[in-house]
C-alpha positions as CSV (number, residue, x, y, z in Angstrom):
1,X,6.8,-68.2,-40.3
2,X,6.8,-70.2,-43.6
3,X,5.2,-69.1,-46.8
4,X,2.3,-71.5,-46.3
5,X,1.5,-70.0,-42.8
6,X,1.1,-66.4,-44.2
7,X,-2.4,-65.0,-44.6
8,X,-3.8,-65.5,-48.1
9,X,-6.6,-64.0,-50.2
10,X,-9.5,-66.5,-50.3
11,X,-11.0,-64.9,-53.4
12,X,-7.7,-65.2,-55.4
13,X,-7.1,-68.8,-54.2
14,X,-10.6,-69.9,-55.0
15,X,-10.5,-68.3,-58.4
16,X,-7.3,-69.9,-59.5
17,X,-8.3,-73.3,-58.1
18,X,-11.6,-73.2,-59.8
19,X,-10.0,-72.2,-63.1
20,X,-7.5,-75.1,-62.8
21,X,-10.4,-77.5,-62.1
22,X,-12.3,-76.1,-65.1
23,X,-9.3,-76.5,-67.3
24,X,-8.7,-80.0,-66.2
25,X,-12.3,-81.0,-66.7
26,X,-12.4,-79.4,-70.1
27,X,-9.3,-81.2,-71.3
28,X,-10.7,-84.5,-69.8
29,X,-14.0,-83.9,-71.6
30,X,-12.3,-83.3,-75.0
31,X,-10.2,-86.4,-74.5
32,X,-13.2,-88.5,-73.7
33,X,-15.2,-87.2,-76.6
34,X,-12.4,-87.6,-79.1
35,X,-11.6,-91.1,-77.7
36,X,-15.3,-92.1,-78.0
37,X,-15.5,-90.9,-81.6
38,X,-12.3,-92.6,-82.5
39,X,-13.5,-95.9,-81.0
40,X,-16.8,-95.7,-82.8
41,X,-15.2,-95.0,-86.2
42,X,-16.5,-91.5,-86.7
43,X,-13.0,-90.0,-86.4
44,X,-10.3,-91.4,-88.7
45,X,-7.4,-90.1,-86.8
46,X,-4.8,-91.7,-89.1
47,X,-6.1,-90.2,-92.3
48,X,-4.8,-87.0,-93.8
49,X,-7.4,-85.1,-95.9
50,X,-4.8,-83.4,-98.1
51,X,-1.9,-85.9,-98.1
52,X,-2.8,-87.4,-101.5
53,X,-3.5,-84.0,-103.1
54,X,-0.1,-82.7,-101.8
55,X,1.8,-85.7,-103.2
56,X,0.0,-85.5,-106.6
57,X,0.6,-81.7,-106.8
58,X,4.4,-82.2,-106.5
59,X,4.4,-85.2,-108.9
60,X,2.1,-84.0,-111.7
61,X,3.5,-83.0,-115.0
62,X,2.8,-82.9,-118.8
63,X,3.9,-85.5,-121.3
64,X,5.0,-84.7,-124.9
65,X,1.5,-84.8,-126.2
66,X,0.3,-82.3,-123.6
67,X,-1.5,-85.0,-121.5
68,X,-1.2,-85.3,-117.7
69,X,1.4,-87.7,-116.2
70,X,2.9,-88.4,-112.9
71,X,6.6,-88.3,-112.2
72,X,7.8,-91.3,-110.1
73,X,8.7,-89.3,-107.0
74,X,9.7,-90.9,-103.7
75,X,6.6,-89.5,-102.0
76,X,4.4,-91.1,-104.6
77,X,6.0,-94.4,-104.2
78,X,5.7,-94.3,-100.4
79,X,2.0,-93.2,-100.7
80,X,1.3,-96.2,-103.0
81,X,3.0,-98.6,-100.7
82,X,1.2,-97.5,-97.5
83,X,-2.2,-97.0,-99.1
84,X,-3.3,-100.1,-101.0
85,X,-6.8,-98.7,-101.8
86,X,-5.4,-95.5,-103.1
87,X,-7.5,-93.7,-105.8
88,X,-7.6,-90.2,-107.2
89,X,-8.9,-88.4,-110.4
90,X,-7.1,-85.4,-111.9
91,X,-8.8,-83.1,-114.5
92,X,-7.7,-79.9,-116.2
93,X,-9.7,-77.3,-118.1
94,X,-8.5,-78.6,-121.5
95,X,-10.3,-81.9,-121.0
96,X,-7.2,-84.0,-120.1
97,X,-7.7,-86.3,-117.2
98,X,-5.6,-88.8,-115.2
99,X,-6.8,-91.4,-112.6
100,X,-5.3,-94.1,-110.4
101,X,-7.0,-96.8,-108.5
102,X,-10.7,-97.7,-108.4
103,X,-12.5,-94.4,-108.5
104,X,-15.9,-94.8,-106.9
105,X,-18.7,-94.4,-109.4
106,X,-20.5,-91.8,-107.3
107,X,-17.4,-89.5,-107.5
108,X,-16.2,-90.3,-111.1
109,X,-18.7,-88.1,-113.0
110,X,-19.1,-85.1,-110.6
111,X,-15.9,-83.3,-111.5
112,X,-17.2,-81.5,-114.6
113,X,-20.2,-80.2,-112.6
114,X,-17.9,-78.6,-110.0
115,X,-15.4,-76.8,-112.2
116,X,-16.2,-73.4,-110.6
117,X,-15.7,-74.8,-107.1
118,X,-12.2,-74.3,-105.7
119,X,-12.5,-76.9,-102.9
120,X,-15.0,-79.1,-101.2
121,X,-15.3,-82.1,-98.9
122,X,-17.8,-84.8,-99.9
123,X,-18.8,-86.9,-97.0
124,X,-21.6,-89.2,-95.7
125,X,-24.6,-88.6,-93.6
126,X,-23.8,-89.2,-89.9
127,X,-25.5,-92.2,-88.2
128,X,-27.1,-93.3,-91.5
129,X,-24.1,-94.3,-93.7
130,X,-21.1,-96.5,-92.9
131,X,-18.7,-94.2,-91.0
132,X,-15.8,-96.3,-92.2
133,X,-16.3,-95.2,-95.8
134,X,-13.7,-92.5,-96.5
135,X,-14.9,-89.1,-97.5
136,X,-13.8,-87.5,-100.8
137,X,-11.8,-84.4,-101.1
138,X,-12.1,-82.0,-104.1
139,X,-9.6,-79.2,-104.6
140,X,-8.3,-77.1,-107.4
141,X,-4.5,-76.6,-107.2
142,X,-1.7,-75.1,-109.2
143,X,1.0,-77.6,-110.4
144,X,3.8,-77.8,-113.0
145,X,1.1,-79.0,-115.4
146,X,-1.1,-75.9,-114.7
147,X,-4.2,-75.5,-112.7
148,X,-6.0,-78.8,-112.2
149,X,-8.9,-80.3,-110.3
150,X,-8.1,-83.3,-108.0
151,X,-10.7,-85.6,-106.5
152,X,-9.5,-88.2,-104.0
153,X,-10.3,-90.0,-100.8
154,X,-9.1,-88.7,-97.4
155,X,-6.2,-91.2,-97.5
156,X,-2.6,-91.3,-96.4
157,X,-0.9,-91.5,-93.0
158,X,-1.1,-88.3,-90.9
159,X,2.4,-87.2,-89.9
160,X,3.2,-86.4,-86.3
161,X,3.9,-82.7,-87.0
162,X,0.7,-82.2,-88.8
163,X,-1.3,-84.1,-86.2
164,X,0.2,-81.8,-83.5
165,X,-0.6,-78.7,-85.6
166,X,-4.2,-79.8,-86.2
167,X,-4.6,-80.7,-82.5
168,X,-3.3,-77.3,-81.5
169,X,-5.5,-75.5,-83.9
170,X,-8.5,-77.5,-82.7
171,X,-7.7,-76.6,-79.0
172,X,-7.1,-73.0,-79.9
173,X,-10.3,-72.8,-81.8
174,X,-12.6,-74.8,-79.5
175,X,-11.2,-75.5,-76.0
176,X,-9.2,-72.2,-75.5
177,X,-12.2,-69.8,-76.1
178,X,-14.3,-71.9,-73.7
179,X,-11.6,-71.9,-71.1
180,X,-11.1,-68.1,-71.5
181,X,-14.8,-67.6,-71.2
182,X,-15.1,-69.8,-68.0
183,X,-12.0,-68.2,-66.6
184,X,-13.3,-64.7,-67.1
185,X,-16.6,-65.7,-65.5
186,X,-14.8,-67.3,-62.6
187,X,-12.6,-64.2,-61.8
188,X,-15.7,-62.0,-62.0
189,X,-18.2,-64.2,-60.1
190,X,-15.9,-65.6,-57.4
191,X,-15.1,-62.3,-55.6
192,X,-18.8,-61.4,-55.7
193,X,-19.8,-64.7,-54.3
194,X,-17.1,-64.7,-51.6
195,X,-17.9,-61.0,-50.7
196,X,-21.6,-61.8,-50.4
197,X,-21.0,-65.0,-48.4
198,X,-18.7,-63.2,-45.9
199,X,-20.8,-60.1,-45.6
200,X,-22.1,-61.3,-42.2
201,X,-18.5,-62.1,-41.1
202,X,-17.5,-58.5,-41.7
203,X,-20.3,-57.4,-39.4
204,X,-19.1,-59.9,-36.8
205,X,-15.5,-58.5,-37.2
206,X,-16.8,-55.0,-36.5
207,X,-18.5,-56.3,-33.4
208,X,-15.2,-57.8,-32.2
209,X,-13.4,-54.5,-32.8
210,X,-15.9,-52.6,-30.6
211,X,-15.4,-54.9,-27.6
212,X,-14.0,-52.9,-24.8
213,X,-12.0,-54.0,-21.7
214,X,-14.7,-52.6,-19.5
215,X,-17.6,-54.2,-21.4
216,X,-18.8,-57.4,-19.9
217,X,-21.1,-59.9,-21.5
218,X,-20.1,-58.9,-25.1
219,X,-20.6,-61.7,-27.6
220,X,-20.2,-62.0,-31.4
221,X,-23.2,-62.6,-33.6
222,X,-23.4,-65.9,-35.6
223,X,-26.2,-64.6,-37.8
224,X,-25.6,-64.5,-41.6
225,X,-22.2,-66.1,-41.5
226,X,-21.1,-69.3,-43.3
227,X,-21.5,-72.5,-41.4
228,X,-17.8,-73.2,-41.8
229,X,-17.0,-70.1,-39.7
230,X,-19.6,-70.7,-37.0
231,X,-17.3,-73.0,-34.9
232,X,-14.7,-70.3,-34.9
233,X,-17.1,-67.6,-33.8
234,X,-18.6,-69.9,-31.2
235,X,-15.2,-70.7,-29.8
236,X,-14.5,-66.9,-29.5
237,X,-17.8,-66.4,-27.7
238,X,-16.9,-69.3,-25.3
239,X,-13.5,-67.7,-24.7
240,X,-15.2,-64.3,-24.0
241,X,-17.6,-66.1,-21.5
242,X,-14.6,-67.6,-19.7
243,X,-12.9,-64.3,-19.6
244,X,-16.0,-62.7,-18.1
245,X,-16.2,-65.4,-15.5
246,X,-12.5,-65.0,-14.6
247,X,-12.9,-61.2,-14.5
248,X,-15.9,-61.6,-12.2
249,X,-14.0,-63.9,-9.9
250,X,-11.1,-61.5,-9.8
251,X,-13.4,-58.6,-9.0
252,X,-15.1,-60.5,-6.2
253,X,-11.7,-61.6,-4.7
254,X,-10.3,-58.0,-4.8
255,X,-13.5,-56.6,-3.3
256,X,-13.7,-59.2,-0.6
257,X,-10.0,-58.9,0.3
258,X,-10.3,-55.1,0.5
259,X,-13.4,-55.3,2.7
260,X,-11.7,-57.9,5.0
261,X,-8.6,-55.7,5.3
262,X,-10.6,-52.7,6.6
263,X,-11.6,-54.4,9.9
264,X,-8.1,-55.4,11.0
265,X,-6.7,-52.1,9.8
266,X,-9.3,-50.2,11.9
267,X,-8.4,-52.4,15.0
268,X,-4.7,-51.8,14.4
269,X,-5.3,-48.0,14.3
270,X,-7.2,-48.2,17.5
271,X,-4.5,-50.0,19.3
272,X,-1.8,-47.7,17.9
273,X,-3.6,-44.8,19.4
274,X,-3.1,-46.3,22.8
275,X,0.7,-46.4,22.4
276,X,2.9,-43.9,24.1
277,X,4.0,-41.0,21.8
278,X,7.3,-41.4,20.0
279,X,9.0,-41.9,16.7
280,X,8.1,-45.6,16.6
281,X,4.4,-44.8,17.0
282,X,4.6,-42.2,14.1
283,X,6.1,-44.8,11.8
284,X,3.6,-47.4,12.7
285,X,0.7,-45.0,12.2
286,X,2.1,-44.1,8.7
287,X,2.4,-47.8,7.8
288,X,-1.2,-48.4,8.9
289,X,-2.3,-45.4,6.8
290,X,-0.6,-47.0,3.8
291,X,-2.5,-50.2,4.4
292,X,-5.8,-48.2,4.7
293,X,-5.0,-46.3,1.4
294,X,-4.2,-49.6,-0.4
295,X,-7.5,-51.1,0.8
296,X,-9.4,-48.0,-0.4
297,X,-7.7,-48.1,-3.8
298,X,-8.6,-51.7,-4.2
299,X,-12.2,-50.7,-3.5
300,X,-12.0,-47.8,-5.9
301,X,-11.1,-50.3,-8.7
302,X,-14.5,-52.0,-8.0
303,X,-16.3,-48.7,-7.9
304,X,-15.2,-47.8,-11.4
305,X,-17.7,-50.3,-12.9
306,X,-20.5,-48.7,-10.8
307,X,-20.0,-45.1,-12.1
308,X,-23.5,-43.8,-12.8
309,X,-24.6,-43.9,-16.4
310,X,-25.6,-41.9,-18.2
311,X,-23.2,-39.3,-16.9
312,X,-24.5,-36.0,-15.5
313,X,-23.1,-32.5,-15.5
314,X,-20.2,-32.1,-13.1
315,X,-18.7,-28.7,-12.0
316,X,-14.9,-29.3,-12.0
317,X,-14.4,-26.1,-9.9
318,X,-16.6,-27.5,-7.1
319,X,-14.8,-30.9,-7.3
320,X,-11.4,-29.1,-6.9
321,X,-12.7,-27.0,-4.0
322,X,-14.0,-30.1,-2.2
323,X,-10.7,-32.0,-2.6
324,X,-8.6,-29.0,-1.5
325,X,-10.7,-28.6,1.6
326,X,-10.5,-32.3,2.5
327,X,-6.7,-32.7,1.9
328,X,-5.5,-29.3,3.2
329,X,-4.9,-30.5,6.8
330,X,-3.0,-33.6,5.5
331,X,-0.8,-31.4,3.2
332,X,-0.1,-28.9,6.0
333,X,0.8,-31.6,8.5
334,X,3.2,-33.0,5.9
335,X,4.9,-29.6,5.5
336,X,3.3,-28.3,2.3
337,X,1.1,-25.4,1.3
338,X,-1.9,-26.3,-0.7
339,X,-3.0,-23.7,-3.3
340,X,-6.2,-23.7,-5.4
341,X,-6.3,-21.7,-8.7
342,X,-9.9,-21.9,-10.1
343,X,-12.2,-19.5,-11.9
344,X,-15.4,-18.2,-10.2
345,X,-17.6,-19.5,-12.9
346,X,-18.3,-23.2,-13.3
347,X,-16.4,-25.4,-15.7
348,X,-18.6,-28.4,-16.5
349,X,-18.0,-31.8,-18.0
350,X,-20.2,-34.9,-18.2
351,X,-19.2,-37.6,-15.7
352,X,-19.4,-39.1,-12.3
353,X,-18.6,-36.6,-9.6
354,X,-17.5,-39.2,-7.0
355,X,-15.1,-40.9,-9.5
356,X,-13.6,-37.5,-10.5
357,X,-13.1,-36.6,-6.9
358,X,-11.3,-39.9,-6.3
359,X,-9.0,-39.3,-9.3
360,X,-8.1,-35.7,-8.1
361,X,-7.6,-37.0,-4.5
362,X,-5.2,-39.6,-5.7
363,X,-3.1,-37.1,-7.6
364,X,-2.9,-34.8,-4.6
365,X,-2.1,-37.6,-2.2
366,X,0.6,-38.8,-4.7
367,X,2.2,-35.3,-4.6
368,X,2.1,-35.3,-0.8
369,X,3.5,-38.8,-0.3
370,X,6.3,-38.5,-2.9
371,X,7.3,-34.9,-2.5
372,X,10.1,-33.3,-0.5
373,X,7.7,-32.3,2.4
374,X,8.1,-28.6,1.6
375,X,7.0,-26.2,-1.0
376,X,3.6,-25.8,-2.6
377,X,1.2,-28.2,-4.1
378,X,-1.1,-26.4,-6.5
379,X,-4.5,-27.4,-7.9
380,X,-5.5,-25.5,-11.1
381,X,-8.7,-25.7,-13.0
382,X,-8.8,-24.3,-16.5
383,X,-11.0,-24.3,-19.6
384,X,-12.2,-26.0,-21.6
385,X,-12.2,-28.8,-18.9
386,X,-8.8,-29.4,-17.5
387,X,-7.5,-30.0,-13.9
388,X,-3.8,-29.9,-13.1
389,X,-1.9,-30.9,-9.9
390,X,1.5,-29.2,-9.7
391,X,4.2,-30.1,-7.1
392,X,7.8,-29.0,-6.5
393,X,9.3,-32.4,-6.1
394,X,12.0,-34.2,-8.2
395,X,9.7,-34.7,-11.2
396,X,9.1,-37.7,-13.4
397,X,11.9,-38.9,-15.8
398,X,10.7,-38.6,-19.4
399,X,11.4,-42.3,-20.1
400,X,9.0,-43.3,-17.3
401,X,6.1,-41.0,-17.8
402,X,4.0,-43.6,-19.6
403,X,4.9,-46.4,-17.3
404,X,3.9,-44.8,-14.0
405,X,0.2,-45.2,-15.0
406,X,0.6,-49.0,-15.1
407,X,-0.7,-50.9,-12.1
408,X,1.9,-51.6,-9.4
409,X,4.6,-49.7,-11.1
410,X,7.0,-47.8,-8.9
411,X,9.7,-45.3,-9.7
412,X,12.1,-46.9,-7.2
413,X,12.0,-50.4,-5.8
414,X,11.7,-49.0,-2.2
415,X,8.9,-46.6,-3.0
416,X,6.3,-46.6,-0.2
417,X,3.3,-46.5,-2.5
418,X,1.4,-49.5,-3.7
419,X,1.5,-48.4,-7.4
420,X,-2.3,-48.3,-7.8
421,X,-3.1,-44.6,-7.4
422,X,-2.0,-43.3,-10.8
423,X,-3.5,-46.3,-12.6
424,X,-6.8,-45.5,-10.9
425,X,-6.5,-41.9,-12.1
426,X,-6.0,-43.1,-15.7
427,X,-8.8,-45.6,-15.6
428,X,-11.3,-42.9,-14.3
429,X,-10.2,-40.4,-16.9
430,X,-10.5,-42.9,-19.7
431,X,-13.9,-43.9,-18.5
432,X,-14.9,-40.3,-19.0
433,X,-13.5,-40.1,-22.5
434,X,-10.5,-38.0,-21.5
435,X,-6.8,-38.5,-21.1
436,X,-4.2,-37.9,-18.4
437,X,-0.5,-36.9,-18.9
438,X,2.5,-35.7,-16.9
439,X,5.0,-33.0,-17.8
440,X,7.5,-30.8,-16.0
441,X,6.2,-28.2,-13.6
442,X,6.9,-24.5,-14.1
443,X,9.2,-24.4,-11.1
444,X,10.5,-28.0,-11.3
445,X,8.6,-31.0,-10.1
446,X,5.8,-32.6,-12.0
447,X,2.5,-31.4,-13.5
448,X,-0.2,-34.0,-13.8
449,X,-3.0,-32.9,-16.2
450,X,-6.4,-34.5,-16.5
451,X,-8.1,-33.3,-19.7
452,X,-11.9,-34.1,-19.9
453,X,-14.6,-33.5,-22.6
454,X,-16.2,-30.1,-22.0
455,X,-19.9,-29.5,-22.0
456,X,-20.9,-27.6,-25.1
457,X,-23.0,-24.5,-24.3
458,X,-26.3,-24.4,-26.3
């Protein structure tokens, strides 16, 4: 299975995708706003606020009379060539000054009034003045000529490195905090929203886990689940309905077949009784008995669904006594001794007496049919609520002890049984909340044990 087919966490995927969408929208919004401001003239992207001040700082010097002068540096020449409307005004604390270009009158006389200000940006009122008028920059700097005050326009071409630095700082200062805030909110809120939205789906999943093989008509609830999941739950309910219909048809077919078999089997037994005694008659009677047993086992499968509920108290001692009395003639005729080991006081469990009798009968008949036709078959009832059937046959191989309880499974291909008896025992015991197992008998052979819930004494 590829990586894309593996199960994934919806909360994590939604969180990351929402964060990616928010980041993309934030970047697009910043780009649109900056583009709109640039197009309208409010953002002069090509102007560098400190370019003129930086060039003047490196070019400023003193002449022989102590006045201010500019050295003809390469940067100064380039600045003059690329900025035709260049202007700046330099003043020191001794009263010397130096200017270049047409200094606007509104800025020419303010320097002395701002001697105590280290830096300032002098701009225009937004939406009322001409946005194309460059703002003025005032800054006090240290140069080779000493500490001076420089007033100039925000002129000069912005270099690529400085533009990248300014853009990065703007993103870190504005966009990144917003993205971090939205990302934090997304990772906190998304799991809560998903958990709340899928709360009903968790309830539906619990209902699905409780569906039992013997439970007919079970359906999953579609209440309080997202509309996107309703088609899936509806499809599961439809599949359950089809399974119920198929199970009902199967049940009806097996029951009808078993009932139809009983009549010809009874007729066959009647005709066999009229045959002359002999080995052939004995074999035919045994084969007819096998057919009758198979038909009864098929009917027993149908009776499982009709066990009385709620269960009532059942005395396992009386169940064992009844089965021993019924099957003793059959066991003796087959060459066995049938022994019952049960206490005199009752041992009770909650259940269906008829179903438990059928289960014990199947175990004893299984021992009679598959044993060596000698020895003893024992029925033992013990506390808290356990019934064992012990024979002296060949036993069950350890690697097949789980498989023998599957329907139609046979230890050998030529086994005379139908493979339904032990499966019937397991289904009845499971229906009563117990379990059945097989182990080695004390004197060889097999020991089948039915363990059932005991009734607690008040």
